[in-house]
CHARMM internal coordinates of N, CA and C (Angstrom, degrees):
IC EDIT
DIST 1 N 1 CA 1.4464
DIST 1 CA 1 C 1.5249
ANGL 1 N 1 CA 1 C 108.34
DIST 1 C 2 N 1.3240
ANGL 1 CA 1 C 2 N 116.79
DIHE 1 N 1 CA 1 C 2 N 138.63
DIST 2 N 2 CA 1.4568
ANGL 1 C 2 N 2 CA 121.21
DIHE 1 CA 1 C 2 N 2 CA 178.30
DIST 2 CA 2 C 1.5182
ANGL 2 N 2 CA 2 C 112.00
DIHE 1 C 2 N 2 CA 2 C -84.56
DIST 2 C 3 N 1.3152
ANGL 2 CA 2 C 3 N 115.56
DIHE 2 N 2 CA 2 C 3 N 170.12
DIST 3 N 3 CA 1.4647
ANGL 2 C 3 N 3 CA 121.33
DIHE 2 CA 2 C 3 N 3 CA -178.27
DIST 3 CA 3 C 1.5189
ANGL 3 N 3 CA 3 C 111.04
DIHE 2 C 3 N 3 CA 3 C -58.66
DIST 3 C 4 N 1.3199
ANGL 3 CA 3 C 4 N 117.57
DIHE 3 N 3 CA 3 C 4 N -46.36
DIST 4 N 4 CA 1.4647
ANGL 3 C 4 N 4 CA 120.57
DIHE 3 CA 3 C 4 N 4 CA -178.52
DIST 4 CA 4 C 1.5236
ANGL 4 N 4 CA 4 C 111.20
DIHE 3 C 4 N 4 CA 4 C -58.72
DIST 4 C 5 N 1.3263
ANGL 4 CA 4 C 5 N 115.90
DIHE 4 N 4 CA 4 C 5 N -41.08
DIST 5 N 5 CA 1.4675
ANGL 4 C 5 N 5 CA 119.92
DIHE 4 CA 4 C 5 N 5 CA 179.10
DIST 5 CA 5 C 1.5291
ANGL 5 N 5 CA 5 C 110.72
DIHE 4 C 5 N 5 CA 5 C -66.99
DIST 5 C 6 N 1.3297
ANGL 5 CA 5 C 6 N 116.51
DIHE 5 N 5 CA 5 C 6 N -40.85
DIST 6 N 6 CA 1.4572
ANGL 5 C 6 N 6 CA 119.89
DIHE 5 CA 5 C 6 N 6 CA 179.48
DIST 6 CA 6 C 1.5251
ANGL 6 N 6 CA 6 C 110.98
DIHE 5 C 6 N 6 CA 6 C -64.06
DIST 6 C 7 N 1.3162
ANGL 6 CA 6 C 7 N 116.19
DIHE 6 N 6 CA 6 C 7 N -40.87
DIST 7 N 7 CA 1.4645
ANGL 6 C 7 N 7 CA 119.68
DIHE 6 CA 6 C 7 N 7 CA -177.73
DIST 7 CA 7 C 1.5287
ANGL 7 N 7 CA 7 C 112.34
DIHE 6 C 7 N 7 CA 7 C -69.69
DIST 7 C 8 N 1.3222
ANGL 7 CA 7 C 8 N 117.01
DIHE 7 N 7 CA 7 C 8 N -20.32
DIST 8 N 8 CA 1.4664
ANGL 7 C 8 N 8 CA 119.82
DIHE 7 CA 7 C 8 N 8 CA 176.16
DIST 8 CA 8 C 1.5284
ANGL 8 N 8 CA 8 C 110.87
DIHE 7 C 8 N 8 CA 8 C -63.52
DIST 8 C 9 N 1.3251
ANGL 8 CA 8 C 9 N 116.98
DIHE 8 N 8 CA 8 C 9 N -21.94
DIST 9 N 9 CA 1.4601
ANGL 8 C 9 N 9 CA 121.72
DIHE 8 CA 8 C 9 N 9 CA -179.19
DIST 9 CA 9 C 1.5283
ANGL 9 N 9 CA 9 C 112.23
DIHE 8 C 9 N 9 CA 9 C -82.59
DIST 9 C 10 N 1.3313
ANGL 9 CA 9 C 10 N 117.69
DIHE 9 N 9 CA 9 C 10 N -5.56
DIST 10 N 10 CA 1.4666
ANGL 9 C 10 N 10 CA 120.97
DIHE 9 CA 9 C 10 N 10 CA -177.64
DIST 10 CA 10 C 1.5303
ANGL 10 N 10 CA 10 C 110.82
DIHE 9 C 10 N 10 CA 10 C -68.29
DIST 10 C 11 N 1.3205
ANGL 10 CA 10 C 11 N 114.58
DIHE 10 N 10 CA 10 C 11 N 138.97
DIST 11 N 11 CA 1.4597
ANGL 10 C 11 N 11 CA 121.65
DIHE 10 CA 10 C 11 N 11 CA 173.73
DIST 11 CA 11 C 1.5244
ANGL 11 N 11 CA 11 C 106.55
DIHE 10 C 11 N 11 CA 11 C -117.52
DIST 11 C 12 N 1.3298
ANGL 11 CA 11 C 12 N 116.42
DIHE 11 N 11 CA 11 C 12 N 139.48
DIST 12 N 12 CA 1.4512
ANGL 11 C 12 N 12 CA 120.50
DIHE 11 CA 11 C 12 N 12 CA -176.62
DIST 12 CA 12 C 1.5164
ANGL 12 N 12 CA 12 C 111.52
DIHE 11 C 12 N 12 CA 12 C -105.74
DIST 12 C 13 N 1.3146
ANGL 12 CA 12 C 13 N 115.53
DIHE 12 N 12 CA 12 C 13 N 140.06
DIST 13 N 13 CA 1.4604
ANGL 12 C 13 N 13 CA 122.56
DIHE 12 CA 12 C 13 N 13 CA 172.57
DIST 13 CA 13 C 1.5210
ANGL 13 N 13 CA 13 C 104.97
DIHE 12 C 13 N 13 CA 13 C -96.88
DIST 13 C 14 N 1.3153
ANGL 13 CA 13 C 14 N 116.53
DIHE 13 N 13 CA 13 C 14 N 127.14
DIST 14 N 14 CA 1.4626
ANGL 13 C 14 N 14 CA 120.57
DIHE 13 CA 13 C 14 N 14 CA -178.54
DIST 14 CA 14 C 1.5211
ANGL 14 N 14 CA 14 C 110.39
DIHE 13 C 14 N 14 CA 14 C -118.60
DIST 14 C 15 N 1.3371
ANGL 14 CA 14 C 15 N 115.42
DIHE 14 N 14 CA 14 C 15 N 155.18
DIST 15 N 15 CA 1.4549
ANGL 14 C 15 N 15 CA 119.26
DIHE 14 CA 14 C 15 N 15 CA 176.53
DIST 15 CA 15 C 1.5326
ANGL 15 N 15 CA 15 C 109.66
DIHE 14 C 15 N 15 CA 15 C -85.67
DIST 15 C 16 N 1.3030
ANGL 15 CA 15 C 16 N 116.67
DIHE 15 N 15 CA 15 C 16 N -174.53
DIST 16 N 16 CA 1.4703
ANGL 15 C 16 N 16 CA 121.57
DIHE 15 CA 15 C 16 N 16 CA -176.78
DIST 16 CA 16 C 1.5262
ANGL 16 N 16 CA 16 C 112.39
DIHE 15 C 16 N 16 CA 16 C -62.65
DIST 16 C 17 N 1.3222
ANGL 16 CA 16 C 17 N 117.43
DIHE 16 N 16 CA 16 C 17 N -19.21
DIST 17 N 17 CA 1.4719
ANGL 16 C 17 N 17 CA 122.01
DIHE 16 CA 16 C 17 N 17 CA -179.05
DIST 17 CA 17 C 1.5307
ANGL 17 N 17 CA 17 C 111.99
DIHE 16 C 17 N 17 CA 17 C -97.86
DIST 17 C 18 N 1.3225
ANGL 17 CA 17 C 18 N 116.95
DIHE 17 N 17 CA 17 C 18 N 2.28
DIST 18 N 18 CA 1.4562
ANGL 17 C 18 N 18 CA 120.98
DIHE 17 CA 17 C 18 N 18 CA 179.23
DIST 18 CA 18 C 1.5160
ANGL 18 N 18 CA 18 C 114.08
DIHE 17 C 18 N 18 CA 18 C 85.24
DIST 18 C 19 N 1.3335
ANGL 18 CA 18 C 19 N 117.56
DIHE 18 N 18 CA 18 C 19 N 8.95
DIST 19 N 19 CA 1.4634
ANGL 18 C 19 N 19 CA 121.53
DIHE 18 CA 18 C 19 N 19 CA 177.97
DIST 19 CA 19 C 1.5210
ANGL 19 N 19 CA 19 C 110.31
DIHE 18 C 19 N 19 CA 19 C -79.68
DIST 19 C 20 N 1.3240
ANGL 19 CA 19 C 20 N 116.50
DIHE 19 N 19 CA 19 C 20 N 131.34
DIST 20 N 20 CA 1.4582
ANGL 19 C 20 N 20 CA 120.59
DIHE 19 CA 19 C 20 N 20 CA 179.28
DIST 20 CA 20 C 1.5207
ANGL 20 N 20 CA 20 C 109.47
DIHE 19 C 20 N 20 CA 20 C -67.38
DIST 20 C 21 N 1.3388
ANGL 20 CA 20 C 21 N 115.53
DIHE 20 N 20 CA 20 C 21 N 130.42
DIST 21 N 21 CA 1.4660
ANGL 20 C 21 N 21 CA 121.62
DIHE 20 CA 20 C 21 N 21 CA -177.61
DIST 21 CA 21 C 1.5243
ANGL 21 N 21 CA 21 C 113.56
DIHE 20 C 21 N 21 CA 21 C -119.98
DIST 21 C 22 N 1.3178
ANGL 21 CA 21 C 22 N 117.64
DIHE 21 N 21 CA 21 C 22 N -24.24
DIST 22 N 22 CA 1.4586
ANGL 21 C 22 N 22 CA 120.85
DIHE 21 CA 21 C 22 N 22 CA -178.09
DIST 22 CA 22 C 1.5263
ANGL 22 N 22 CA 22 C 108.95
DIHE 21 C 22 N 22 CA 22 C -158.27
DIST 22 C 23 N 1.3343
ANGL 22 CA 22 C 23 N 114.62
DIHE 22 N 22 CA 22 C 23 N 165.92
DIST 23 N 23 CA 1.4577
ANGL 22 C 23 N 23 CA 121.18
DIHE 22 CA 22 C 23 N 23 CA 179.19
DIST 23 CA 23 C 1.5223
ANGL 23 N 23 CA 23 C 108.36
DIHE 22 C 23 N 23 CA 23 C -125.34
DIST 23 C 24 N 1.3018
ANGL 23 CA 23 C 24 N 116.28
DIHE 23 N 23 CA 23 C 24 N 135.45
DIST 24 N 24 CA 1.4606
ANGL 23 C 24 N 24 CA 122.44
DIHE 23 CA 23 C 24 N 24 CA 174.94
DIST 24 CA 24 C 1.5186
ANGL 24 N 24 CA 24 C 108.55
DIHE 23 C 24 N 24 CA 24 C -109.91
DIST 24 C 25 N 1.3274
ANGL 24 CA 24 C 25 N 114.99
DIHE 24 N 24 CA 24 C 25 N 132.87
DIST 25 N 25 CA 1.4604
ANGL 24 C 25 N 25 CA 120.61
DIHE 24 CA 24 C 25 N 25 CA 176.70
DIST 25 CA 25 C 1.5188
ANGL 25 N 25 CA 25 C 108.74
DIHE 24 C 25 N 25 CA 25 C -129.43
DIST 25 C 26 N 1.3121
ANGL 25 CA 25 C 26 N 116.12
DIHE 25 N 25 CA 25 C 26 N 143.14
DIST 26 N 26 CA 1.4422
ANGL 25 C 26 N 26 CA 120.87
DIHE 25 CA 25 C 26 N 26 CA 170.66
DIST 26 CA 26 C 1.5329
ANGL 26 N 26 CA 26 C 106.74
DIHE 25 C 26 N 26 CA 26 C -59.85
DIST 26 C 27 N 1.3245
ANGL 26 CA 26 C 27 N 117.59
DIHE 26 N 26 CA 26 C 27 N 142.33
DIST 27 N 27 CA 1.4569
ANGL 26 C 27 N 27 CA 120.22
DIHE 26 CA 26 C 27 N 27 CA -175.91
DIST 27 CA 27 C 1.5301
ANGL 27 N 27 CA 27 C 112.07
DIHE 26 C 27 N 27 CA 27 C -59.03
DIST 27 C 28 N 1.3291
ANGL 27 CA 27 C 28 N 117.84
DIHE 27 N 27 CA 27 C 28 N -37.39
DIST 28 N 28 CA 1.4612
ANGL 27 C 28 N 28 CA 120.79
DIHE 27 CA 27 C 28 N 28 CA 178.37
DIST 28 CA 28 C 1.5286
ANGL 28 N 28 CA 28 C 110.66
DIHE 27 C 28 N 28 CA 28 C -62.58
DIST 28 C 29 N 1.3295
ANGL 28 CA 28 C 29 N 117.17
DIHE 28 N 28 CA 28 C 29 N -40.46
DIST 29 N 29 CA 1.4594
ANGL 28 C 29 N 29 CA 121.22
DIHE 28 CA 28 C 29 N 29 CA 177.16
DIST 29 CA 29 C 1.5226
ANGL 29 N 29 CA 29 C 109.91
DIHE 28 C 29 N 29 CA 29 C -63.89
DIST 29 C 30 N 1.3392
ANGL 29 CA 29 C 30 N 117.26
DIHE 29 N 29 CA 29 C 30 N -42.82
DIST 30 N 30 CA 1.4600
ANGL 29 C 30 N 30 CA 122.02
DIHE 29 CA 29 C 30 N 30 CA 177.66
DIST 30 CA 30 C 1.5345
ANGL 30 N 30 CA 30 C 110.63
DIHE 29 C 30 N 30 CA 30 C -57.36
DIST 30 C 31 N 1.3339
ANGL 30 CA 30 C 31 N 116.78
DIHE 30 N 30 CA 30 C 31 N -46.15
DIST 31 N 31 CA 1.4602
ANGL 30 C 31 N 31 CA 120.78
DIHE 30 CA 30 C 31 N 31 CA 179.68
DIST 31 CA 31 C 1.5241
ANGL 31 N 31 CA 31 C 111.26
DIHE 30 C 31 N 31 CA 31 C -62.53
DIST 31 C 32 N 1.3262
ANGL 31 CA 31 C 32 N 117.41
DIHE 31 N 31 CA 31 C 32 N -40.71
DIST 32 N 32 CA 1.4635
ANGL 31 C 32 N 32 CA 120.92
DIHE 31 CA 31 C 32 N 32 CA 178.90
DIST 32 CA 32 C 1.5263
ANGL 32 N 32 CA 32 C 110.76
DIHE 31 C 32 N 32 CA 32 C -65.03
DIST 32 C 33 N 1.3351
ANGL 32 CA 32 C 33 N 117.05
DIHE 32 N 32 CA 32 C 33 N -40.09
DIST 33 N 33 CA 1.4626
ANGL 32 C 33 N 33 CA 120.42
DIHE 32 CA 32 C 33 N 33 CA 177.14
DIST 33 CA 33 C 1.5287
ANGL 33 N 33 CA 33 C 110.81
DIHE 32 C 33 N 33 CA 33 C -63.44
DIST 33 C 34 N 1.3250
ANGL 33 CA 33 C 34 N 116.79
DIHE 33 N 33 CA 33 C 34 N -42.73
DIST 34 N 34 CA 1.4610
ANGL 33 C 34 N 34 CA 119.97
DIHE 33 CA 33 C 34 N 34 CA 177.99
DIST 34 CA 34 C 1.5225
ANGL 34 N 34 CA 34 C 111.06
DIHE 33 C 34 N 34 CA 34 C -60.97
DIST 34 C 35 N 1.3195
ANGL 34 CA 34 C 35 N 117.00
DIHE 34 N 34 CA 34 C 35 N -42.62
DIST 35 N 35 CA 1.4580
ANGL 34 C 35 N 35 CA 120.73
DIHE 34 CA 34 C 35 N 35 CA 178.78
DIST 35 CA 35 C 1.5191
ANGL 35 N 35 CA 35 C 110.93
DIHE 34 C 35 N 35 CA 35 C -61.51
DIST 35 C 36 N 1.3321
ANGL 35 CA 35 C 36 N 116.98
DIHE 35 N 35 CA 35 C 36 N -44.22
DIST 36 N 36 CA 1.4630
ANGL 35 C 36 N 36 CA 120.30
DIHE 35 CA 35 C 36 N 36 CA 178.27
DIST 36 CA 36 C 1.5241
ANGL 36 N 36 CA 36 C 111.37
DIHE 35 C 36 N 36 CA 36 C -61.96
DIST 36 C 37 N 1.3255
ANGL 36 CA 36 C 37 N 117.20
DIHE 36 N 36 CA 36 C 37 N -42.86
DIST 37 N 37 CA 1.4652
ANGL 36 C 37 N 37 CA 120.70
DIHE 36 CA 36 C 37 N 37 CA 179.21
DIST 37 CA 37 C 1.5263
ANGL 37 N 37 CA 37 C 111.62
DIHE 36 C 37 N 37 CA 37 C -64.94
DIST 37 C 38 N 1.3306
ANGL 37 CA 37 C 38 N 116.87
DIHE 37 N 37 CA 37 C 38 N -40.66
DIST 38 N 38 CA 1.4639
ANGL 37 C 38 N 38 CA 120.23
DIHE 37 CA 37 C 38 N 38 CA 178.07
DIST 38 CA 38 C 1.5266
ANGL 38 N 38 CA 38 C 110.76
DIHE 37 C 38 N 38 CA 38 C -64.82
DIST 38 C 39 N 1.3331
ANGL 38 CA 38 C 39 N 116.81
DIHE 38 N 38 CA 38 C 39 N -41.22
DIST 39 N 39 CA 1.4641
ANGL 38 C 39 N 39 CA 120.45
DIHE 38 CA 38 C 39 N 39 CA 178.17
DIST 39 CA 39 C 1.5293
ANGL 39 N 39 CA 39 C 110.43
DIHE 38 C 39 N 39 CA 39 C -63.29
DIST 39 C 40 N 1.3141
ANGL 39 CA 39 C 40 N 116.68
DIHE 39 N 39 CA 39 C 40 N -41.18
DIST 40 N 40 CA 1.4648
ANGL 39 C 40 N 40 CA 122.50
DIHE 39 CA 39 C 40 N 40 CA 179.25
DIST 40 CA 40 C 1.5350
ANGL 40 N 40 CA 40 C 109.52
DIHE 39 C 40 N 40 CA 40 C -62.80
DIST 40 C 41 N 1.3185
ANGL 40 CA 40 C 41 N 116.05
DIHE 40 N 40 CA 40 C 41 N -45.33
DIST 41 N 41 CA 1.4577
ANGL 40 C 41 N 41 CA 120.73
DIHE 40 CA 40 C 41 N 41 CA 178.67
DIST 41 CA 41 C 1.5336
ANGL 41 N 41 CA 41 C 110.75
DIHE 40 C 41 N 41 CA 41 C -62.20
DIST 41 C 42 N 1.3321
ANGL 41 CA 41 C 42 N 116.66
DIHE 41 N 41 CA 41 C 42 N -42.62
DIST 42 N 42 CA 1.4617
ANGL 41 C 42 N 42 CA 120.67
DIHE 41 CA 41 C 42 N 42 CA 178.03
DIST 42 CA 42 C 1.5277
ANGL 42 N 42 CA 42 C 110.96
DIHE 41 C 42 N 42 CA 42 C -62.01
DIST 42 C 43 N 1.3270
ANGL 42 CA 42 C 43 N 116.88
DIHE 42 N 42 CA 42 C 43 N -42.41
DIST 43 N 43 CA 1.4657
ANGL 42 C 43 N 43 CA 120.85
DIHE 42 CA 42 C 43 N 43 CA -179.82
DIST 43 CA 43 C 1.5302
ANGL 43 N 43 CA 43 C 110.76
DIHE 42 C 43 N 43 CA 43 C -63.17
DIST 43 C 44 N 1.3232
ANGL 43 CA 43 C 44 N 117.06
DIHE 43 N 43 CA 43 C 44 N -40.71
DIST 44 N 44 CA 1.4645
ANGL 43 C 44 N 44 CA 120.87
DIHE 43 CA 43 C 44 N 44 CA 177.94
DIST 44 CA 44 C 1.5244
ANGL 44 N 44 CA 44 C 110.43
DIHE 43 C 44 N 44 CA 44 C -63.93
DIST 44 C 45 N 1.3260
ANGL 44 CA 44 C 45 N 117.20
DIHE 44 N 44 CA 44 C 45 N -41.50
DIST 45 N 45 CA 1.4582
ANGL 44 C 45 N 45 CA 121.21
DIHE 44 CA 44 C 45 N 45 CA 179.52
DIST 45 CA 45 C 1.5287
ANGL 45 N 45 CA 45 C 110.53
DIHE 44 C 45 N 45 CA 45 C -65.35
DIST 45 C 46 N 1.3235
ANGL 45 CA 45 C 46 N 117.11
DIHE 45 N 45 CA 45 C 46 N -41.66
DIST 46 N 46 CA 1.4566
ANGL 45 C 46 N 46 CA 120.65
DIHE 45 CA 45 C 46 N 46 CA 177.92
DIST 46 CA 46 C 1.5267
ANGL 46 N 46 CA 46 C 110.36
DIHE 45 C 46 N 46 CA 46 C -62.33
DIST 46 C 47 N 1.3124
ANGL 46 CA 46 C 47 N 117.47
DIHE 46 N 46 CA 46 C 47 N -41.62
DIST 47 N 47 CA 1.4592
ANGL 46 C 47 N 47 CA 121.05
DIHE 46 CA 46 C 47 N 47 CA 178.75
DIST 47 CA 47 C 1.5259
ANGL 47 N 47 CA 47 C 110.61
DIHE 46 C 47 N 47 CA 47 C -63.63
DIST 47 C 48 N 1.3351
ANGL 47 CA 47 C 48 N 116.56
DIHE 47 N 47 CA 47 C 48 N -42.95
DIST 48 N 48 CA 1.4621
ANGL 47 C 48 N 48 CA 121.22
DIHE 47 CA 47 C 48 N 48 CA 179.06
DIST 48 CA 48 C 1.5289
ANGL 48 N 48 CA 48 C 110.40
DIHE 47 C 48 N 48 CA 48 C -60.71
DIST 48 C 49 N 1.3309
ANGL 48 CA 48 C 49 N 116.34
DIHE 48 N 48 CA 48 C 49 N -43.22
DIST 49 N 49 CA 1.4580
ANGL 48 C 49 N 49 CA 120.66
DIHE 48 CA 48 C 49 N 49 CA 179.70
DIST 49 CA 49 C 1.5229
ANGL 49 N 49 CA 49 C 111.83
DIHE 48 C 49 N 49 CA 49 C -65.34
DIST 49 C 50 N 1.3351
ANGL 49 CA 49 C 50 N 116.48
DIHE 49 N 49 CA 49 C 50 N -40.92
DIST 50 N 50 CA 1.4712
ANGL 49 C 50 N 50 CA 119.82
DIHE 49 CA 49 C 50 N 50 CA 177.81
DIST 50 CA 50 C 1.5213
ANGL 50 N 50 CA 50 C 110.60
DIHE 49 C 50 N 50 CA 50 C -61.26
DIST 50 C 51 N 1.3412
ANGL 50 CA 50 C 51 N 115.58
DIHE 50 N 50 CA 50 C 51 N -45.41
DIST 51 N 51 CA 1.4635
ANGL 50 C 51 N 51 CA 120.10
DIHE 50 CA 50 C 51 N 51 CA -179.40
DIST 51 CA 51 C 1.5251
ANGL 51 N 51 CA 51 C 111.71
DIHE 50 C 51 N 51 CA 51 C -64.13
DIST 51 C 52 N 1.3368
ANGL 51 CA 51 C 52 N 117.33
DIHE 51 N 51 CA 51 C 52 N -29.65
DIST 52 N 52 CA 1.4631
ANGL 51 C 52 N 52 CA 121.78
DIHE 51 CA 51 C 52 N 52 CA 178.96
DIST 52 CA 52 C 1.5323
ANGL 52 N 52 CA 52 C 111.65
DIHE 51 C 52 N 52 CA 52 C -84.76
DIST 52 C 53 N 1.3383
ANGL 52 CA 52 C 53 N 116.67
DIHE 52 N 52 CA 52 C 53 N -3.35
DIST 53 N 53 CA 1.4526
ANGL 52 C 53 N 53 CA 120.52
DIHE 52 CA 52 C 53 N 53 CA 179.17
DIST 53 CA 53 C 1.5177
ANGL 53 N 53 CA 53 C 113.78
DIHE 52 C 53 N 53 CA 53 C 76.49
DIST 53 C 54 N 1.3171
ANGL 53 CA 53 C 54 N 117.47
DIHE 53 N 53 CA 53 C 54 N 19.89
DIST 54 N 54 CA 1.4691
ANGL 53 C 54 N 54 CA 121.60
DIHE 53 CA 53 C 54 N 54 CA -180.00
DIST 54 CA 54 C 1.5280
ANGL 54 N 54 CA 54 C 110.10
DIHE 53 C 54 N 54 CA 54 C -73.90
DIST 54 C 55 N 1.3060
ANGL 54 CA 54 C 55 N 114.87
DIHE 54 N 54 CA 54 C 55 N 149.02
DIST 55 N 55 CA 1.4590
ANGL 54 C 55 N 55 CA 121.22
DIHE 54 CA 54 C 55 N 55 CA 177.09
DIST 55 CA 55 C 1.5248
ANGL 55 N 55 CA 55 C 109.57
DIHE 54 C 55 N 55 CA 55 C -78.24
DIST 55 C 56 N 1.3076
ANGL 55 CA 55 C 56 N 116.88
DIHE 55 N 55 CA 55 C 56 N 138.15
DIST 56 N 56 CA 1.4659
ANGL 55 C 56 N 56 CA 121.94
DIHE 55 CA 55 C 56 N 56 CA 177.60
DIST 56 CA 56 C 1.5214
ANGL 56 N 56 CA 56 C 109.46
DIHE 55 C 56 N 56 CA 56 C -107.91
DIST 56 C 57 N 1.3202
ANGL 56 CA 56 C 57 N 115.18
DIHE 56 N 56 CA 56 C 57 N 143.44
DIST 57 N 57 CA 1.4590
ANGL 56 C 57 N 57 CA 121.50
DIHE 56 CA 56 C 57 N 57 CA 176.41
DIST 57 CA 57 C 1.5201
ANGL 57 N 57 CA 57 C 109.37
DIHE 56 C 57 N 57 CA 57 C -109.64
DIST 57 C 58 N 1.3225
ANGL 57 CA 57 C 58 N 117.34
DIHE 57 N 57 CA 57 C 58 N 145.64
DIST 58 N 58 CA 1.4656
ANGL 57 C 58 N 58 CA 118.64
DIHE 57 CA 57 C 58 N 58 CA 171.24
DIST 58 CA 58 C 1.5349
ANGL 58 N 58 CA 58 C 109.04
DIHE 57 C 58 N 58 CA 58 C -61.39
DIST 58 C 59 N 1.3252
ANGL 58 CA 58 C 59 N 117.12
DIHE 58 N 58 CA 58 C 59 N 147.20
DIST 59 N 59 CA 1.4546
ANGL 58 C 59 N 59 CA 122.09
DIHE 58 CA 58 C 59 N 59 CA -175.61
DIST 59 CA 59 C 1.5237
ANGL 59 N 59 CA 59 C 111.88
DIHE 58 C 59 N 59 CA 59 C -55.07
DIST 59 C 60 N 1.3197
ANGL 59 CA 59 C 60 N 118.20
DIHE 59 N 59 CA 59 C 60 N -41.83
DIST 60 N 60 CA 1.4633
ANGL 59 C 60 N 60 CA 120.59
DIHE 59 CA 59 C 60 N 60 CA -179.11
DIST 60 CA 60 C 1.5340
ANGL 60 N 60 CA 60 C 110.89
DIHE 59 C 60 N 60 CA 60 C -61.63
DIST 60 C 61 N 1.3246
ANGL 60 CA 60 C 61 N 117.06
DIHE 60 N 60 CA 60 C 61 N -40.16
DIST 61 N 61 CA 1.4670
ANGL 60 C 61 N 61 CA 120.92
DIHE 60 CA 60 C 61 N 61 CA 178.05
DIST 61 CA 61 C 1.5283
ANGL 61 N 61 CA 61 C 110.35
DIHE 60 C 61 N 61 CA 61 C -66.86
DIST 61 C 62 N 1.3291
ANGL 61 CA 61 C 62 N 116.27
DIHE 61 N 61 CA 61 C 62 N -41.52
DIST 62 N 62 CA 1.4633
ANGL 61 C 62 N 62 CA 120.24
DIHE 61 CA 61 C 62 N 62 CA 179.89
DIST 62 CA 62 C 1.5321
ANGL 62 N 62 CA 62 C 110.10
DIHE 61 C 62 N 62 CA 62 C -63.56
DIST 62 C 63 N 1.3476
ANGL 62 CA 62 C 63 N 117.26
DIHE 62 N 62 CA 62 C 63 N -42.23
DIST 63 N 63 CA 1.4648
ANGL 62 C 63 N 63 CA 120.47
DIHE 62 CA 62 C 63 N 63 CA 178.29
DIST 63 CA 63 C 1.5242
ANGL 63 N 63 CA 63 C 111.02
DIHE 62 C 63 N 63 CA 63 C -61.61
DIST 63 C 64 N 1.3328
ANGL 63 CA 63 C 64 N 116.18
DIHE 63 N 63 CA 63 C 64 N -43.87
DIST 64 N 64 CA 1.4579
ANGL 63 C 64 N 64 CA 119.95
DIHE 63 CA 63 C 64 N 64 CA -179.64
DIST 64 CA 64 C 1.5276
ANGL 64 N 64 CA 64 C 110.34
DIHE 63 C 64 N 64 CA 64 C -61.90
DIST 64 C 65 N 1.3355
ANGL 64 CA 64 C 65 N 116.30
DIHE 64 N 64 CA 64 C 65 N -41.14
DIST 65 N 65 CA 1.4685
ANGL 64 C 65 N 65 CA 119.95
DIHE 64 CA 64 C 65 N 65 CA 178.97
DIST 65 CA 65 C 1.5261
ANGL 65 N 65 CA 65 C 111.30
DIHE 64 C 65 N 65 CA 65 C -65.15
DIST 65 C 66 N 1.3307
ANGL 65 CA 65 C 66 N 116.82
DIHE 65 N 65 CA 65 C 66 N -42.24
DIST 66 N 66 CA 1.4619
ANGL 65 C 66 N 66 CA 120.53
DIHE 65 CA 65 C 66 N 66 CA 178.71
DIST 66 CA 66 C 1.5339
ANGL 66 N 66 CA 66 C 111.38
DIHE 65 C 66 N 66 CA 66 C -64.95
DIST 66 C 67 N 1.3280
ANGL 66 CA 66 C 67 N 116.11
DIHE 66 N 66 CA 66 C 67 N -41.57
DIST 67 N 67 CA 1.4691
ANGL 66 C 67 N 67 CA 119.55
DIHE 66 CA 66 C 67 N 67 CA 177.92
DIST 67 CA 67 C 1.5187
ANGL 67 N 67 CA 67 C 111.00
DIHE 66 C 67 N 67 CA 67 C -62.98
DIST 67 C 68 N 1.3396
ANGL 67 CA 67 C 68 N 116.40
DIHE 67 N 67 CA 67 C 68 N -38.00
DIST 68 N 68 CA 1.4681
ANGL 67 C 68 N 68 CA 120.26
DIHE 67 CA 67 C 68 N 68 CA 178.22
DIST 68 CA 68 C 1.5292
ANGL 68 N 68 CA 68 C 111.47
DIHE 67 C 68 N 68 CA 68 C -63.60
DIST 68 C 69 N 1.3270
ANGL 68 CA 68 C 69 N 115.84
DIHE 68 N 68 CA 68 C 69 N -25.21
DIST 69 N 69 CA 1.4646
ANGL 68 C 69 N 69 CA 121.18
DIHE 68 CA 68 C 69 N 69 CA 178.01
DIST 69 CA 69 C 1.5208
ANGL 69 N 69 CA 69 C 112.58
DIHE 68 C 69 N 69 CA 69 C -90.32
DIST 69 C 70 N 1.3516
ANGL 69 CA 69 C 70 N 116.27
DIHE 69 N 69 CA 69 C 70 N 4.36
DIST 70 N 70 CA 1.4545
ANGL 69 C 70 N 70 CA 120.25
DIHE 69 CA 69 C 70 N 70 CA 175.87
DIST 70 CA 70 C 1.5160
ANGL 70 N 70 CA 70 C 116.03
DIHE 69 C 70 N 70 CA 70 C 95.70
DIST 70 C 71 N 1.3248
ANGL 70 CA 70 C 71 N 117.63
DIHE 70 N 70 CA 70 C 71 N 6.81
DIST 71 N 71 CA 1.4708
ANGL 70 C 71 N 71 CA 120.57
DIHE 70 CA 70 C 71 N 71 CA 178.30
DIST 71 CA 71 C 1.5244
ANGL 71 N 71 CA 71 C 108.65
DIHE 70 C 71 N 71 CA 71 C -81.71
DIST 71 C 72 N 1.3206
ANGL 71 CA 71 C 72 N 117.14
DIHE 71 N 71 CA 71 C 72 N 136.75
DIST 72 N 72 CA 1.4592
ANGL 71 C 72 N 72 CA 122.29
DIHE 71 CA 71 C 72 N 72 CA 179.20
DIST 72 CA 72 C 1.5137
ANGL 72 N 72 CA 72 C 109.09
DIHE 71 C 72 N 72 CA 72 C -96.13
DIST 72 C 73 N 1.3417
ANGL 72 CA 72 C 73 N 117.25
DIHE 72 N 72 CA 72 C 73 N 106.96
DIST 73 N 73 CA 1.4715
ANGL 72 C 73 N 73 CA 122.39
DIHE 72 CA 72 C 73 N 73 CA 179.82
DIST 73 CA 73 C 1.4944
ANGL 73 N 73 CA 73 C 110.97
DIHE 72 C 73 N 73 CA 73 C -111.69
END
COOR INIT
IC SEED 1 N 1 CA 1 C
IC BUILD
């Protein structure tokens, strides 16, 4: 589901004057939005690293290296 579709599920809490004060989202929609934002952030970081000429590792290699350093993934 895309962002626009996810946001269609938003419900607004309004005050007595009809001013929007808060947003309610189904928890599943919230999780999907978080995943999209994390993916977007990861893509930006990957682009920044490419532009800086940094070496990239395949995810499986990176996980193995992190586990070797004691990280639990």
